[in-house]
C-alpha positions in Angstrom: 33.9 32.1 7.0 34.1 32.0 10.9 37.2 30.7 12.8 38.3 27.0 12.3 39.8 26.0 15.3 37.4 26.8 18.2 36.6 23.1 19.5 33.0 23.5 21.3 32.4 20.5 24.2 28.8 20.3 24.4 27.1 19.1 27.9 27.4 15.2 28.8 24.4 13.4 27.5 22.2 12.5 30.4 20.9 9.2 30.4 17.1 9.6 30.8 13.7 9.2 28.9 12.0 11.8 27.3 8.5 11.7 26.4 8.3 10.1 22.9 7.5 12.4 20.2 6.0 9.0 18.9 6.5 5.5 19.2 6.4 2.6 16.7 4.4 -0.4 17.6 5.2 -3.8 16.2 4.4 -3.9 12.9 2.1 -6.4 11.9 3.0 -8.0 8.7 0.9 -9.1 5.9 1.5 -9.4 2.1 0.4 -12.3 0.2 -1.6 -15.1 0.4 -5.2 -15.0 -0.2 -7.1 -17.9 2.7 -9.8 -19.7 1.0 -13.2 -18.9 2.6 -16.0 -21.8 3.1 -18.6 -19.0 2.7 -20.7 -19.9 0.2 -22.1 -17.8 -3.1 -25.9 -17.1 -3.3 -27.3 -20.8 -3.5 -29.1 -22.1 -5.7 -31.8 -24.5 -4.9 -35.6 -26.1 -4.8 -36.6 -28.4 -7.3 -38.1 -27.7 -10.8 -38.6 -24.0 -12.2 -36.5 -22.1 -14.2 -32.9 -21.2 -12.6 -31.8 -17.8 -12.4 -28.7 -16.3 -13.3 -27.5 -14.7 -10.1 -26.3 -11.5 -9.3 -22.8 -11.4 -8.9 -21.5 -13.0 -5.9 -19.2 -12.0 -3.3 -15.5 -12.0 -4.6 -13.0 -10.0 -2.8 -10.2 -11.0 -5.3 -10.0 -9.4 -8.7 -12.0 -12.5 -10.0 -15.7 -11.9 -9.8 -18.4 -14.4 -9.0 -21.6 -14.5 -11.1 -22.9 -17.4 -9.4 -26.0 -18.6 -11.5 -28.3 -21.0 -9.2 -31.7 -22.1 -9.8 -33.8 -24.8 -9.1 -34.5 -28.3 -10.8 -32.7 -28.2 -13.9 -33.9 -25.7 -16.4 -33.6 -22.2 -17.0 -30.6 -20.6 -17.3 -28.1 -22.6 -15.8 -30.1 -25.5 -13.9 -29.9 -26.2 -10.8 -26.4 -25.1 -9.6 -25.9 -25.0 -5.7 -23.2 -22.3 -5.0 -20.5 -23.1 -2.8 -17.5 -21.3 -4.1 -15.0 -20.1 -1.6 -14.9 -16.3 -1.6 -11.3 -14.8 -1.8 -10.3 -14.5 1.8 -7.8 -11.1 1.9 -5.2 -9.8 4.3 -6.4 -8.2 7.6 -5.8 -5.1 8.9 -4.9 -3.7 12.1 -5.5 -0.4 13.6 -2.5 1.7 15.6 -4.0 4.1 18.4 -1.9 6.4 20.0 -3.3 7.5 23.0 -0.9 10.2 24.1 2.8 10.9 22.8 4.0 8.0 24.9 1.8 5.2 24.1 0.7 3.4 20.8 -1.4 0.9 21.5 -1.5 -2.2 18.9 -5.4 -3.2 18.4 -6.8 -6.5 16.6 -9.0 -6.2 13.5 -11.9 -3.7 13.7 -15.4 -5.5 14.1 -17.0 -2.4 15.1 -19.6 -1.8 12.4 -19.7 1.8 12.6 -15.9 2.4 12.7 -15.8 -0.1 9.4 -18.9 1.9 7.5 -17.2 5.0 8.4 -13.7 4.2 6.8 -15.3 2.4 4.0 -17.3 5.5 3.0 -14.0 7.5 3.7 -12.1 5.2 1.3 -15.0 5.1 -1.9 -15.8 8.8 -1.4 -13.1 10.0 -3.4 -13.6 8.8 -6.9 -16.9 9.4 -6.9 -16.7 13.3 -5.4 -13.7 14.0 -8.3 -14.8 16.3 -10.5 -12.1 15.5 -12.7 -13.5 11.4 -13.2 -17.1 11.6 -11.4 -19.5 12.0 -14.6 -17.5 9.1 -16.0 -17.7 7.2 -13.1 -21.6 8.0 -12.5 -22.2 6.7 -16.4 -20.9 3.6 -16.1 -22.3 3.1 -12.4 -25.8 3.9 -14.3 -25.1 1.3 -16.9 -24.3 -1.1 -14.3 -27.3 -0.7 -12.6 -29.5 -0.7 -15.3 -27.9 -4.0 -16.5 -28.4 -5.5 -13.1 -32.0 -4.2 -12.6 -32.6 -5.8 -16.1 -30.7 -9.5 -14.9 -33.2 -9.4 -12.1 -36.5 -8.8 -14.6 -34.8 -11.8 -16.9 -35.0 -13.9 -13.6 -38.7 -13.0 -12.8 -39.4 -14.0 -16.6 -37.5 -17.7 -16.1 -39.7 -17.9 -12.9 -43.1 -17.6 -15.0 -41.8 -19.6 -18.2 -40.5 -22.2 -15.4 -44.2 -22.6 -14.1 -45.6 -22.8 -17.7 -43.1 -25.0 -18.9 -43.9 -27.6 -16.0 -47.5 -27.4 -16.3 -47.1 -28.3 -20.1 -45.3 -31.5 -18.9 -47.5 -32.4 -16.1 -50.7 -32.0 -18.3 -48.7 -33.7 -21.2 -49.6 -31.1 -23.4 -47.2 -31.7 -26.3 -48.1 -28.6 -28.2 -47.7 -26.3 -25.4 -44.8 -28.0 -23.7 -43.2 -27.5 -27.8 -44.3 -23.8 -27.9 -42.8 -23.4 -24.5 -39.2 -25.2 -25.4 -39.3 -22.5 -28.1 -39.9 -19.8 -25.9 -37.4 -21.1 -23.3 -34.7 -21.3 -26.0 -35.2 -17.9 -27.6 -35.3 -16.6 -23.7 -32.0 -17.9 -23.2 -30.7 -16.5 -26.2 -31.9 -13.2 -25.5 -30.7 -13.4 -21.6 -27.9 -14.5 -21.6 -26.0 -11.4 -22.9 -27.7 -8.9 -20.2 -26.0 -11.1 -17.8 -22.9 -11.2 -19.7 -22.6 -7.4 -20.5 -23.4 -6.7 -16.8 -20.6 -8.3 -15.5 -18.7 -7.0 -18.5 -19.4 -3.2 -17.4 -18.7 -4.3 -13.9 -15.4 -5.1 -14.7 -15.2 -2.0 -16.9 -16.0 0.0 -13.6 -14.0 -1.8 -11.2 -10.9 -1.4 -13.7 -11.5 2.7 -13.9 -12.2 2.9 -10.3 -8.8 0.9 -8.7 -7.0 3.0 -11.5 -8.2 6.0 -9.8 -7.1 5.0 -6.3 -3.9 3.2 -6.8 -2.7 6.5 -8.6 -3.9 8.4 -5.5 -2.5 6.2 -3.2 1.2 5.8 -5.4 1.2 9.6 -5.9 0.7 9.8 -2.2 3.4 7.5 -1.1 6.1 8.7 -3.5 5.3 12.3 -2.5 7.0 14.6 0.6 9.4 11.3 1.3 6.4 9.6 2.7 7.9 6.2 1.8 10.8 6.9 4.2 8.9 8.4 6.6 6.3 5.0 7.0 9.4 3.1 7.6 10.8 5.8 10.5 10.6 4.0 13.8 9.6 7.2 15.5 6.2 6.7 13.5 3.2 6.4 15.3 1.6 5.2 12.2 4.4 2.6 11.1 2.3 -0.3 9.0 3.2 -3.0 7.4 3.7 -3.5 3.7 2.7 -0.8 2.2 3.0 -2.4 -1.2 1.0 -5.3 -0.9 -1.7 -2.2 0.3 -1.3 -0.5 -2.5 -1.0 -3.5 -5.1 -3.5 -5.8 -3.7 -6.0 -4.1 -1.2 -6.9 -1.6 -3.4 -8.0 -4.0 -6.0 -9.8 -5.8 -3.5 -11.3 -3.3 -2.0 -12.8 -1.7 -5.4 -13.9 -5.1 -6.4 -15.4 -6.3 -3.2 -17.2 -2.3 -2.6 -18.6 -2.6 -6.0 -19.6 -6.4 -5.5 -21.4 -5.6 -2.6 -23.3 -2.5 -3.5 -24.6 -4.2 -6.7 -25.6 -7.5 -4.8 -27.3 -5.3 -2.1 -29.1 -4.0 -5.3 -29.9 -7.1 -6.8 -31.1 -8.4 -3.8 -33.5 -5.8 -2.7 -34.8 -6.0 -6.5 -35.2 -9.7 -6.1 -36.7 -9.7 -2.7 -39.6 -7.4 -3.8 -40.4 -9.3 -7.0 -40.3 -13.0 -5.7 -41.3 -12.2 -2.2 -44.9 -10.8 -4.1 -44.9 -14.1 -6.1 -44.3 -16.3 -2.9 -46.8 -14.2 -0.9 -49.4 -14.8 -3.4 -49.1 -18.4 -3.7 -49.0 -19.1 -0.1 -48.1 -16.4 2.7 -47.1 -19.0 5.7 -44.6 -20.4 3.1 -43.1 -16.6 3.3 -43.5 -16.7 7.0 -41.7 -19.6 7.0 -39.0 -18.5 5.3 -38.1 -15.3 7.3 -37.9 -17.6 10.5 -35.5 -20.1 8.5 -33.4 -17.2 7.3 -33.3 -15.3 10.7 -32.5 -18.7 13.0 -29.5 -19.8 9.7 -28.1 -15.8 10.4 -27.8 -16.3 13.7 -26.2 -19.5 14.0 -23.9 -18.4 11.2 -22.6 -15.3 12.9 -22.0 -17.4 16.1 -20.0 -20.3 14.2 -17.9 -17.7 12.1 -17.4 -15.2 14.9 -13.7 -16.3 14.7 -13.1 -15.8 10.8 -12.0 -12.3 10.9 -9.1 -12.6 13.5 -7.8 -15.7 11.9 -7.8 -14.2 8.4 -5.8 -11.3 9.9 -3.7 -13.7 11.8 -3.2 -15.8 8.1 -2.1 -12.5 6.5 0.6 -11.6 9.0 2.3 -15.2 9.0 2.0 -15.8 5.2 3.7 -12.2 5.0 6.4 -13.8 7.5 6.7 -16.5 5.0 7.0 -14.6 2.2 9.6 -12.0 3.5 11.8 -14.3 4.6 12.3 -15.5 1.1 12.6 -12.1 -0.2 15.3 -11.3 2.5 17.3 -13.9 1.2 16.9 -13.1 -1.9 18.0 -9.7 -1.5 20.8 -10.7 0.5 22.2 -14.2 -1.5 25.3 -13.3 -1.9 26.3 -12.2 1.9 24.6 -15.3 3.1 26.5 -17.8 0.7 29.7 -16.3 1.9 28.8 -18.0 5.1 28.6 -21.6 3.4 26.1 -22.5 5.7 23.9 -19.6 5.8 21.8 -21.4 3.5 20.9 -24.1 6.1 20.3 -21.4 8.6 18.0 -19.6 6.4 16.0 -22.9 5.6 15.4 -23.2 9.1 13.7 -19.5 9.4 11.9 -20.3 6.3 10.3 -23.2 7.0 9.5 -22.2 10.5 8.1 -19.4 9.6 6.0 -21.3 7.1 5.0 -23.7 9.9 3.6 -20.8 11.3 1.2 -20.3 8.5 0.2 -23.8 7.9 -0.7 -24.4 11.7 -3.2 -21.5 11.6 -4.4 -22.5 8.3 -5.9 -25.6 9.9 -7.3 -23.4 12.6 -9.1 -21.4 9.7 -10.0 -24.4 7.7 -11.4 -26.4 11.1 -13.7 -22.8 11.4 -14.7 -22.9 8.0 -15.7 -26.9 8.4 -17.9 -26.2 10.6 -19.4 -23.4 8.8 -19.6 -25.3 5.8 -21.2 -27.9 7.9 -24.1 -25.7 8.4 -24.2 -23.9 5.4 -24.5 -26.8 3.4 -27.1 -28.4 5.3 -28.6 -24.8 5.4 -28.7 -24.5 1.5 -29.7 -28.0 0.7 -32.6 -28.0 3.0 -34.1 -25.2 0.9 -35.2 -27.9 -1.8 -37.4 -29.6 0.4 -38.9 -27.1 3.0 -41.0 -25.4 0.3 -42.2 -28.5 -1.7 -43.0 -29.7 2.1 -45.3 -26.7 3.2 -47.1 -26.5 -0.2 -47.4 -29.8 -1.1 -50.9 -30.5 0.7 -52.2 -27.8 -1.3 -51.0 -29.6 -4.3 -52.2 -32.9 -3.4 -55.5 -31.4 -3.0 -55.5 -30.0 -6.3 -55.5 -26.7 -4.9 -52.5 -25.6 -7.1 -50.8 -27.3 -10.3 -47.5 -28.5 -10.4 -45.5 -25.6 -12.4 -46.4 -23.5 -9.2 -45.1 -26.0 -6.9 -41.9 -25.1 -9.5 -42.1 -21.5 -9.0 -43.2 -21.6 -5.5 -39.8 -23.3 -4.9 -37.7 -21.4 -7.4 -39.3 -17.9 -5.5 -38.1 -19.3 -1.9 -34.7 -19.7 -3.2 -34.2 -16.6 -4.3 -36.0 -15.0 -1.6 -34.1 -16.7 1.1 -30.8 -16.1 -1.0 -31.8 -12.5 -0.2 -32.5 -12.3 3.3 -29.6 -14.9 4.1 -26.8 -12.8 2.4 -25.0 -13.1 6.0 -25.0 -16.8 5.8 -23.5 -16.9 2.3 -21.3 -14.3 2.5 -19.7 -14.4 5.7 -16.5 -15.1 4.4 -16.5 -12.6 2.5 -17.9 -9.7 4.6 -15.0 -10.6 7.0 -12.7 -10.1 3.9 -14.0 -6.7 2.9 -13.8 -5.8 6.5 -10.3 -6.4 6.9 -9.3 -4.8 3.5 -11.2 -1.7 4.8 -9.4 -2.0 7.8 -5.8 -2.0 6.0 -6.3 0.7 3.0 -8.0 2.9 6.2 -4.6 2.4 8.0 -2.7 2.9 4.8 -4.6 6.1 4.0 -4.5 7.6 7.6 -0.6 7.0 7.8 0.3 8.8 4.3 -2.3 11.4 5.8 -0.6 11.7 8.4 2.9 11.9 7.0 2.1 15.0 4.9 4.3 18.1 5.4 1.6 19.6 6.8 0.7 17.0 9.2 4.3 16.7 10.2 4.9 20.0 10.8 2.1 20.6 13.1 2.6 17.4 15.0 6.0 18.8 15.6 4.8 21.9 16.9 2.3 20.6 19.4 5.2 18.9 20.8 7.5 22.0 21.0 9.0 22.0 24.5 8.4 18.3 25.1 12.2 17.7 25.1 15.0 19.6 27.7 18.0 21.2 26.6 20.8 18.9 26.4 22.4 18.1 29.5 18.9 18.3 31.7 16.7 16.0 33.2 13.5 15.9 32.1 11.7 16.3 35.3 11.4 19.9 35.9 12.2 21.3 32.4 10.2 24.2 31.5 12.1 24.9 28.2 9.8 26.2 25.6 12.6 25.8 22.6 11.1 23.7 19.3 11.8 19.9 20.0 12.3 19.2 16.6 15.3 20.3 14.1 13.8 22.8 11.2 15.5 22.0 7.8 14.8 24.8 5.7 15.8 26.3 2.1 15.9 30.1 2.0 17.1 33.2 0.0 18.4 35.3 2.8 21.7 33.6 3.8 24.9 35.5 2.7 25.8 34.9 -0.9 28.7 33.3 0.3 27.2 30.3 2.5 25.5 27.8 0.7 24.6 25.9 4.2 24.2 27.1 8.1 24.0 25.0 10.8 22.8 26.7 14.3 22.5 25.2 17.8 21.6 21.8 16.0 21.0 19.1 18.2 20.2 15.5 16.8 18.5 12.6 18.5 17.8 9.4 17.2 14.1 9.2 15.7 12.7 7.4 19.4 14.6 10.8 20.9 16.5 8.4 23.6 20.2 8.8 22.4 21.5 12.9 21.9 24.1 11.9 19.1 25.3 15.8 18.1 24.9 18.6 20.5 24.2 22.3 19.8 26.4 22.1 16.6 26.7 25.7 14.5 28.4 25.9 11.6 28.7 28.0 8.3 29.8 26.0 4.6 30.5 28.3 2.5 30.4 28.0 -1.4 32.9 26.0 -3.1 34.0 25.0 0.7 34.3 21.0 1.5 33.7 19.7 5.0 34.7 16.1 6.0 32.6 14.6 9.0 35.0 12.2 10.9 34.2 10.3 14.2 33.7 7.0 15.6 31.0 5.1 14.5 28.0 5.7 15.8 28.7 8.8 16.5 26.4 10.7 14.4 28.0 11.5 11.3 25.3 9.8 8.4 22.6 11.1 10.9 23.9 14.4 10.7 23.8 14.5 6.8 19.7 13.1 7.2 19.1 15.8 9.5 20.3 18.6 7.0 18.2 16.7 4.5 15.4 16.9 6.4 14.7 13.2 6.5 15.3 13.5 10.4 13.9 16.1 12.8 14.6 14.6 16.5 15.9 16.9 18.0 16.5 21.0 17.9 17.8 23.5 16.0 17.8 25.3 12.8 19.4 24.2 9.5 19.6 26.7 6.4 20.2 25.8 3.2 20.9 28.6 0.3 18.1 28.4 -2.5 19.7 28.3 -6.2 19.7 32.1 -7.3 18.6 31.0 -10.4 15.4 29.7 -9.9 12.5 31.8 -9.0 11.9 32.4 -5.3 8.9 30.3 -3.4 7.5 30.9 -0.4 9.3 29.1 2.9 8.6 25.6 3.6 10.0 23.4 6.2 9.3 19.7 7.6 8.7 16.9 5.1 9.0 19.4 1.9 12.1 20.7 3.1 13.8 17.8 1.6 12.4 18.1 -1.9 12.9 21.4 -1.9 16.5 20.8 -0.6 17.3 18.7 -3.5 15.2 21.0 -6.4 15.3 24.4 -5.3 18.8 24.3 -3.3 20.2 21.7 -6.2 21.7 19.7 -3.7 22.5 16.0 -4.2 23.4 13.1 -2.1 25.4 10.3 -2.5 25.0 7.2 -0.2 27.3 4.4 0.6 25.2 2.1 -1.6 23.7 4.1 -4.2 20.4 3.1 -5.6 20.5 1.4 -8.6 16.8 2.1 -10.5 15.3 0.0 -13.2 15.6 0.4 -16.4 18.8 1.2 -18.8 22.4 2.5 -18.2 20.8 6.4 -19.4 18.1 5.7 -16.9 21.0 5.1 -14.1 22.6 8.3 -15.6 19.5 10.5 -15.9 17.7 9.3 -12.3 16.0 11.2 -10.6 15.9 14.7 -12.2 14.9 13.6 -15.3 13.3 10.4 -15.1 9.9 11.9 -13.3 6.5 9.8 -13.3 3.4 11.1 -15.2 2.2 13.5 -12.3 5.4 14.6 -12.0 6.0 16.2 -15.8 3.6 18.9 -15.8 4.0 20.3 -11.9 7.0 19.0 -10.8 9.1 20.9 -7.8 12.1 18.6 -8.2 13.0 18.8 -12.0 14.1 22.8 -12.7 12.6 23.6 -16.5 15.9 25.6 -17.2 17.8 22.3 -16.7 17.5 20.2 -20.4 18.2 16.5 -20.5 21.7 15.7 -21.2 22.7 14.6 -24.6 23.8 11.4 -25.5 27.6 13.0 -25.6 27.5 14.1 -22.2 26.1 10.5 -20.9 29.3 9.1 -22.3 31.3 12.0 -21.2 30.0 11.4 -17.3 30.8 7.7 -17.8 34.4 8.5 -18.7 34.9 10.8 -15.9 34.1 7.9 -13.2 36.4 5.3 -15.4 33.1 3.7 -16.4 33.2 3.5 -20.4 33.5 -0.1 -20.4 30.1 -0.6 -19.7 28.8 1.0 -22.6 31.0 -1.9 -24.5 30.3 -4.9 -22.4 27.6 -7.3 -24.1 24.8 -7.8 -21.1 22.5 -10.9 -20.5 19.8 -9.9 -22.9 22.2 -9.0 -25.4 22.0 -5.3 -25.4 25.0 -2.8 -25.4 25.5 0.7 -25.2 23.5 3.5 -23.4 19.9 1.5 -23.6 21.6 -1.7 -22.6 18.9 -3.1 -19.4 20.0 -4.8 -16.7 19.6 -5.7 -12.8 22.5 -3.1 -12.6 22.3 -4.0 -8.2 23.6 -7.1 -8.9 25.4 -6.8 -12.4 27.7 -4.0 -10.9 29.9 -4.3 -8.4 29.8 -1.8 -5.4 32.9 0.1 -6.4 31.0 0.4 -9.9 28.0 1.6 -8.8 29.7 4.2 -6.4 31.4 5.5 -9.5 28.2 5.7 -11.6 26.5 7.6 -8.7 29.8 10.5 -9.3 28.5 10.4 -13.1 25.2 10.3 -12.1 25.8 13.6 -9.7 28.1 15.5 -12.4 25.4 15.6 -14.6 22.8 17.2 -12.2 25.3 19.7 -11.4 24.4 20.4 -7.9 25.0 23.5 -5.9 25.4 21.1 -2.7 26.9 17.5 -2.9 26.4 15.7 0.6 28.5 12.4 0.1 28.1 9.5 2.6 31.0 7.2 2.8 30.1 7.2 -1.0 34.0 6.2 -2.3 34.8 3.7 0.5 34.4 0.9 -2.3 36.9 2.2 -4.5 40.8 2.0 -4.8 42.8 5.0 -4.0 43.1 6.0 -7.5 39.9 5.8 -8.2 38.9 7.9 -5.1 41.3 10.3 -6.1 40.1 10.5 -9.7 36.6 11.2 -8.8 37.0 14.0 -5.9 39.4 15.7 -8.3 36.7 15.3 -10.8 34.5 17.0 -8.0 36.1 19.9 -7.1 37.4 20.1 -11.1 33.8 19.7 -12.3 31.9 21.9 -9.6 34.3 24.4 -8.4 31.5 26.2 -6.8 30.1 23.8 -5.2 29.7 22.8 -1.0 30.8 19.4 -0.2 29.9 17.9 2.9 31.6 14.3 3.0 31.4 11.3 5.6 34.1 9.2 5.6 36.9 7.4 7.5 39.8 7.7 5.6 42.9 10.1 6.3 43.2 10.3 2.5 40.1 12.1 2.1 41.4 15.0 4.2 43.3 16.4 0.9 39.7 17.2 -1.1 38.4 19.3 1.4 39.2 22.1 3.4 38.2 21.7 6.5 37.2 18.3 8.8 34.3 18.2 11.4 35.2 16.1 14.1 32.1 14.2 16.1 33.0 12.7 19.7 30.4 9.7 20.7 27.2 9.9 22.5 26.9 14.1 21.5 29.7 14.8 24.2 31.9 17.2 21.8 32.4 18.1 18.2 35.0 19.9 16.9 36.4 22.0 13.8 39.6 22.0 12.3 41.8 22.7 9.7 41.7 19.9 6.9 45.2 20.8 5.6 44.2 20.6 2.0 46.9 20.6 -0.5 
């Protein structure tokens, strides 16, 4: 080891505003709450003739609209005006970095080309993946066939309705009875087509959602993307990725499939019923096209503010929801203030009022749109009859033909008026596409390759410590390279070379030009004032922070096969796998599950995707037995947890509980030490991991650490002078990156 008595004085930090590698913009919170949209589903209309079971109405939620509409009172469902509101989903926003200094926050995307491009990018993977596309196309073919069949059934009901009402008007009792029987059997045979169409569509939606959700969960939980997405320096920092994965994926799949099938059904209807309508009376077809064109233009004008209002509604609803979740997460801390509940009540209700005020604006817009769409829809029942009635009065057509004309007019008008009826749904799917597109972009940007390329592209953007930005010609990389290597001397576990650590926004220098070797079995205590960069140094070692410059090399575990060199985001997972490192934070993470799960986390609690190919669970390390688990708990003075009866009446290793609230912070820290012992790491990083323990427990745990893991390198962050006894040397950090020094710890 190098001399332990030298003290390095780095250059005083110069206050400056260097170019930012990336900058966080204000995140727009969006989460729960679907805002009701007053856009109508495809309307039923017209007098008389056979109703039709319509194509699936526009629906953005998991619930699908199977609107059955038609005229007059006969047919599959009779007259049923379609005015069911679409479920509005959240709006998204775009973050566009024009250069390294600026990140612009844009509103919801309204450009049709951008939305279409994102839509295709989101939809394509499922249909192109060789592993699932065969099954996907089979299911799609079935849905398409059934959708086409529903159009055929609807056309058949149109002719049945014509003959039915002809018999009724002519008072032809035998023919009427015959048509009544035919109608009954047609309903019996036709209804299953619609039911199975909806069922097949639901199954396809389910499989597609399963694929996309698995994909985004895998991306989100890989390479510490969940951490980097929350990093303030991230130019693609997005709000509520949880909501986008759990809700928006389902909304996108359901909406995309409904849109595609609606267009398919619309095309079939348009061709079939246009021929019927045109063959009866061509001027009526021309009147229909003009009517639909005017209606579409008016609807677009009245509903143009729906997208931004839905966007704002999601933001405010999310703020409201988050205020309650935050209170739940900090319930004890708030309760200790006594009147904290009163203050929180004001915050929560204020956010609720903000949501209500936007809801009122949304309702007003929907009300105005609803006036027009209702008038537009009900006028359908009068217009065709008014146009063709002269023909009937002159005896040129039969009464049943009038009814068929009304039914065909209703169908064709519904087809060409899709914007009128589905404006709210179209606005919602555009918002969902925006939100998922933002998530997809952000997750891809935070991949190890993308992060490394961005950092290399920014090489030289920051000046050396102590120099002003202006005039700097430094070509030194402007990021900290954290890597796992096989080339370190056998006695060295961790090497820091000229490491300068800055805050993620690169504005504050915390540590300057730190060089240090930490040997195998050596303990280093990191001390310093609050804000001096102690925890930041651990983040840099773990590869979570890369703002600054220098190289951090961690020795790979010699018992594991050699792997290609990696750095950047991949270095974090590599550190805790190939280097067999383990991190103990001040507040340990308590996973969901049993006491056994707490002890085995994370090495032996991998997800489905990690079971076959995991870099974070070396196959050479078998899962500990119950005896080993109980021994680890005993070492941490936690054997009483096995004897305690928890709220659900369970005891022992397989007892479930909310451990983050059931255990004190001291118990959680001791459980974290037990977890660390079972993982048998070669490098241990402790960030005030014993801060909630009394001196006896602290002494016991550190003594156990040195006894059970004598060859492990230990880096501890702490303030207590008593910690010096358990370490070989002390790294003392100054404030603002001004100085650092290494000294003997005076260990026993």
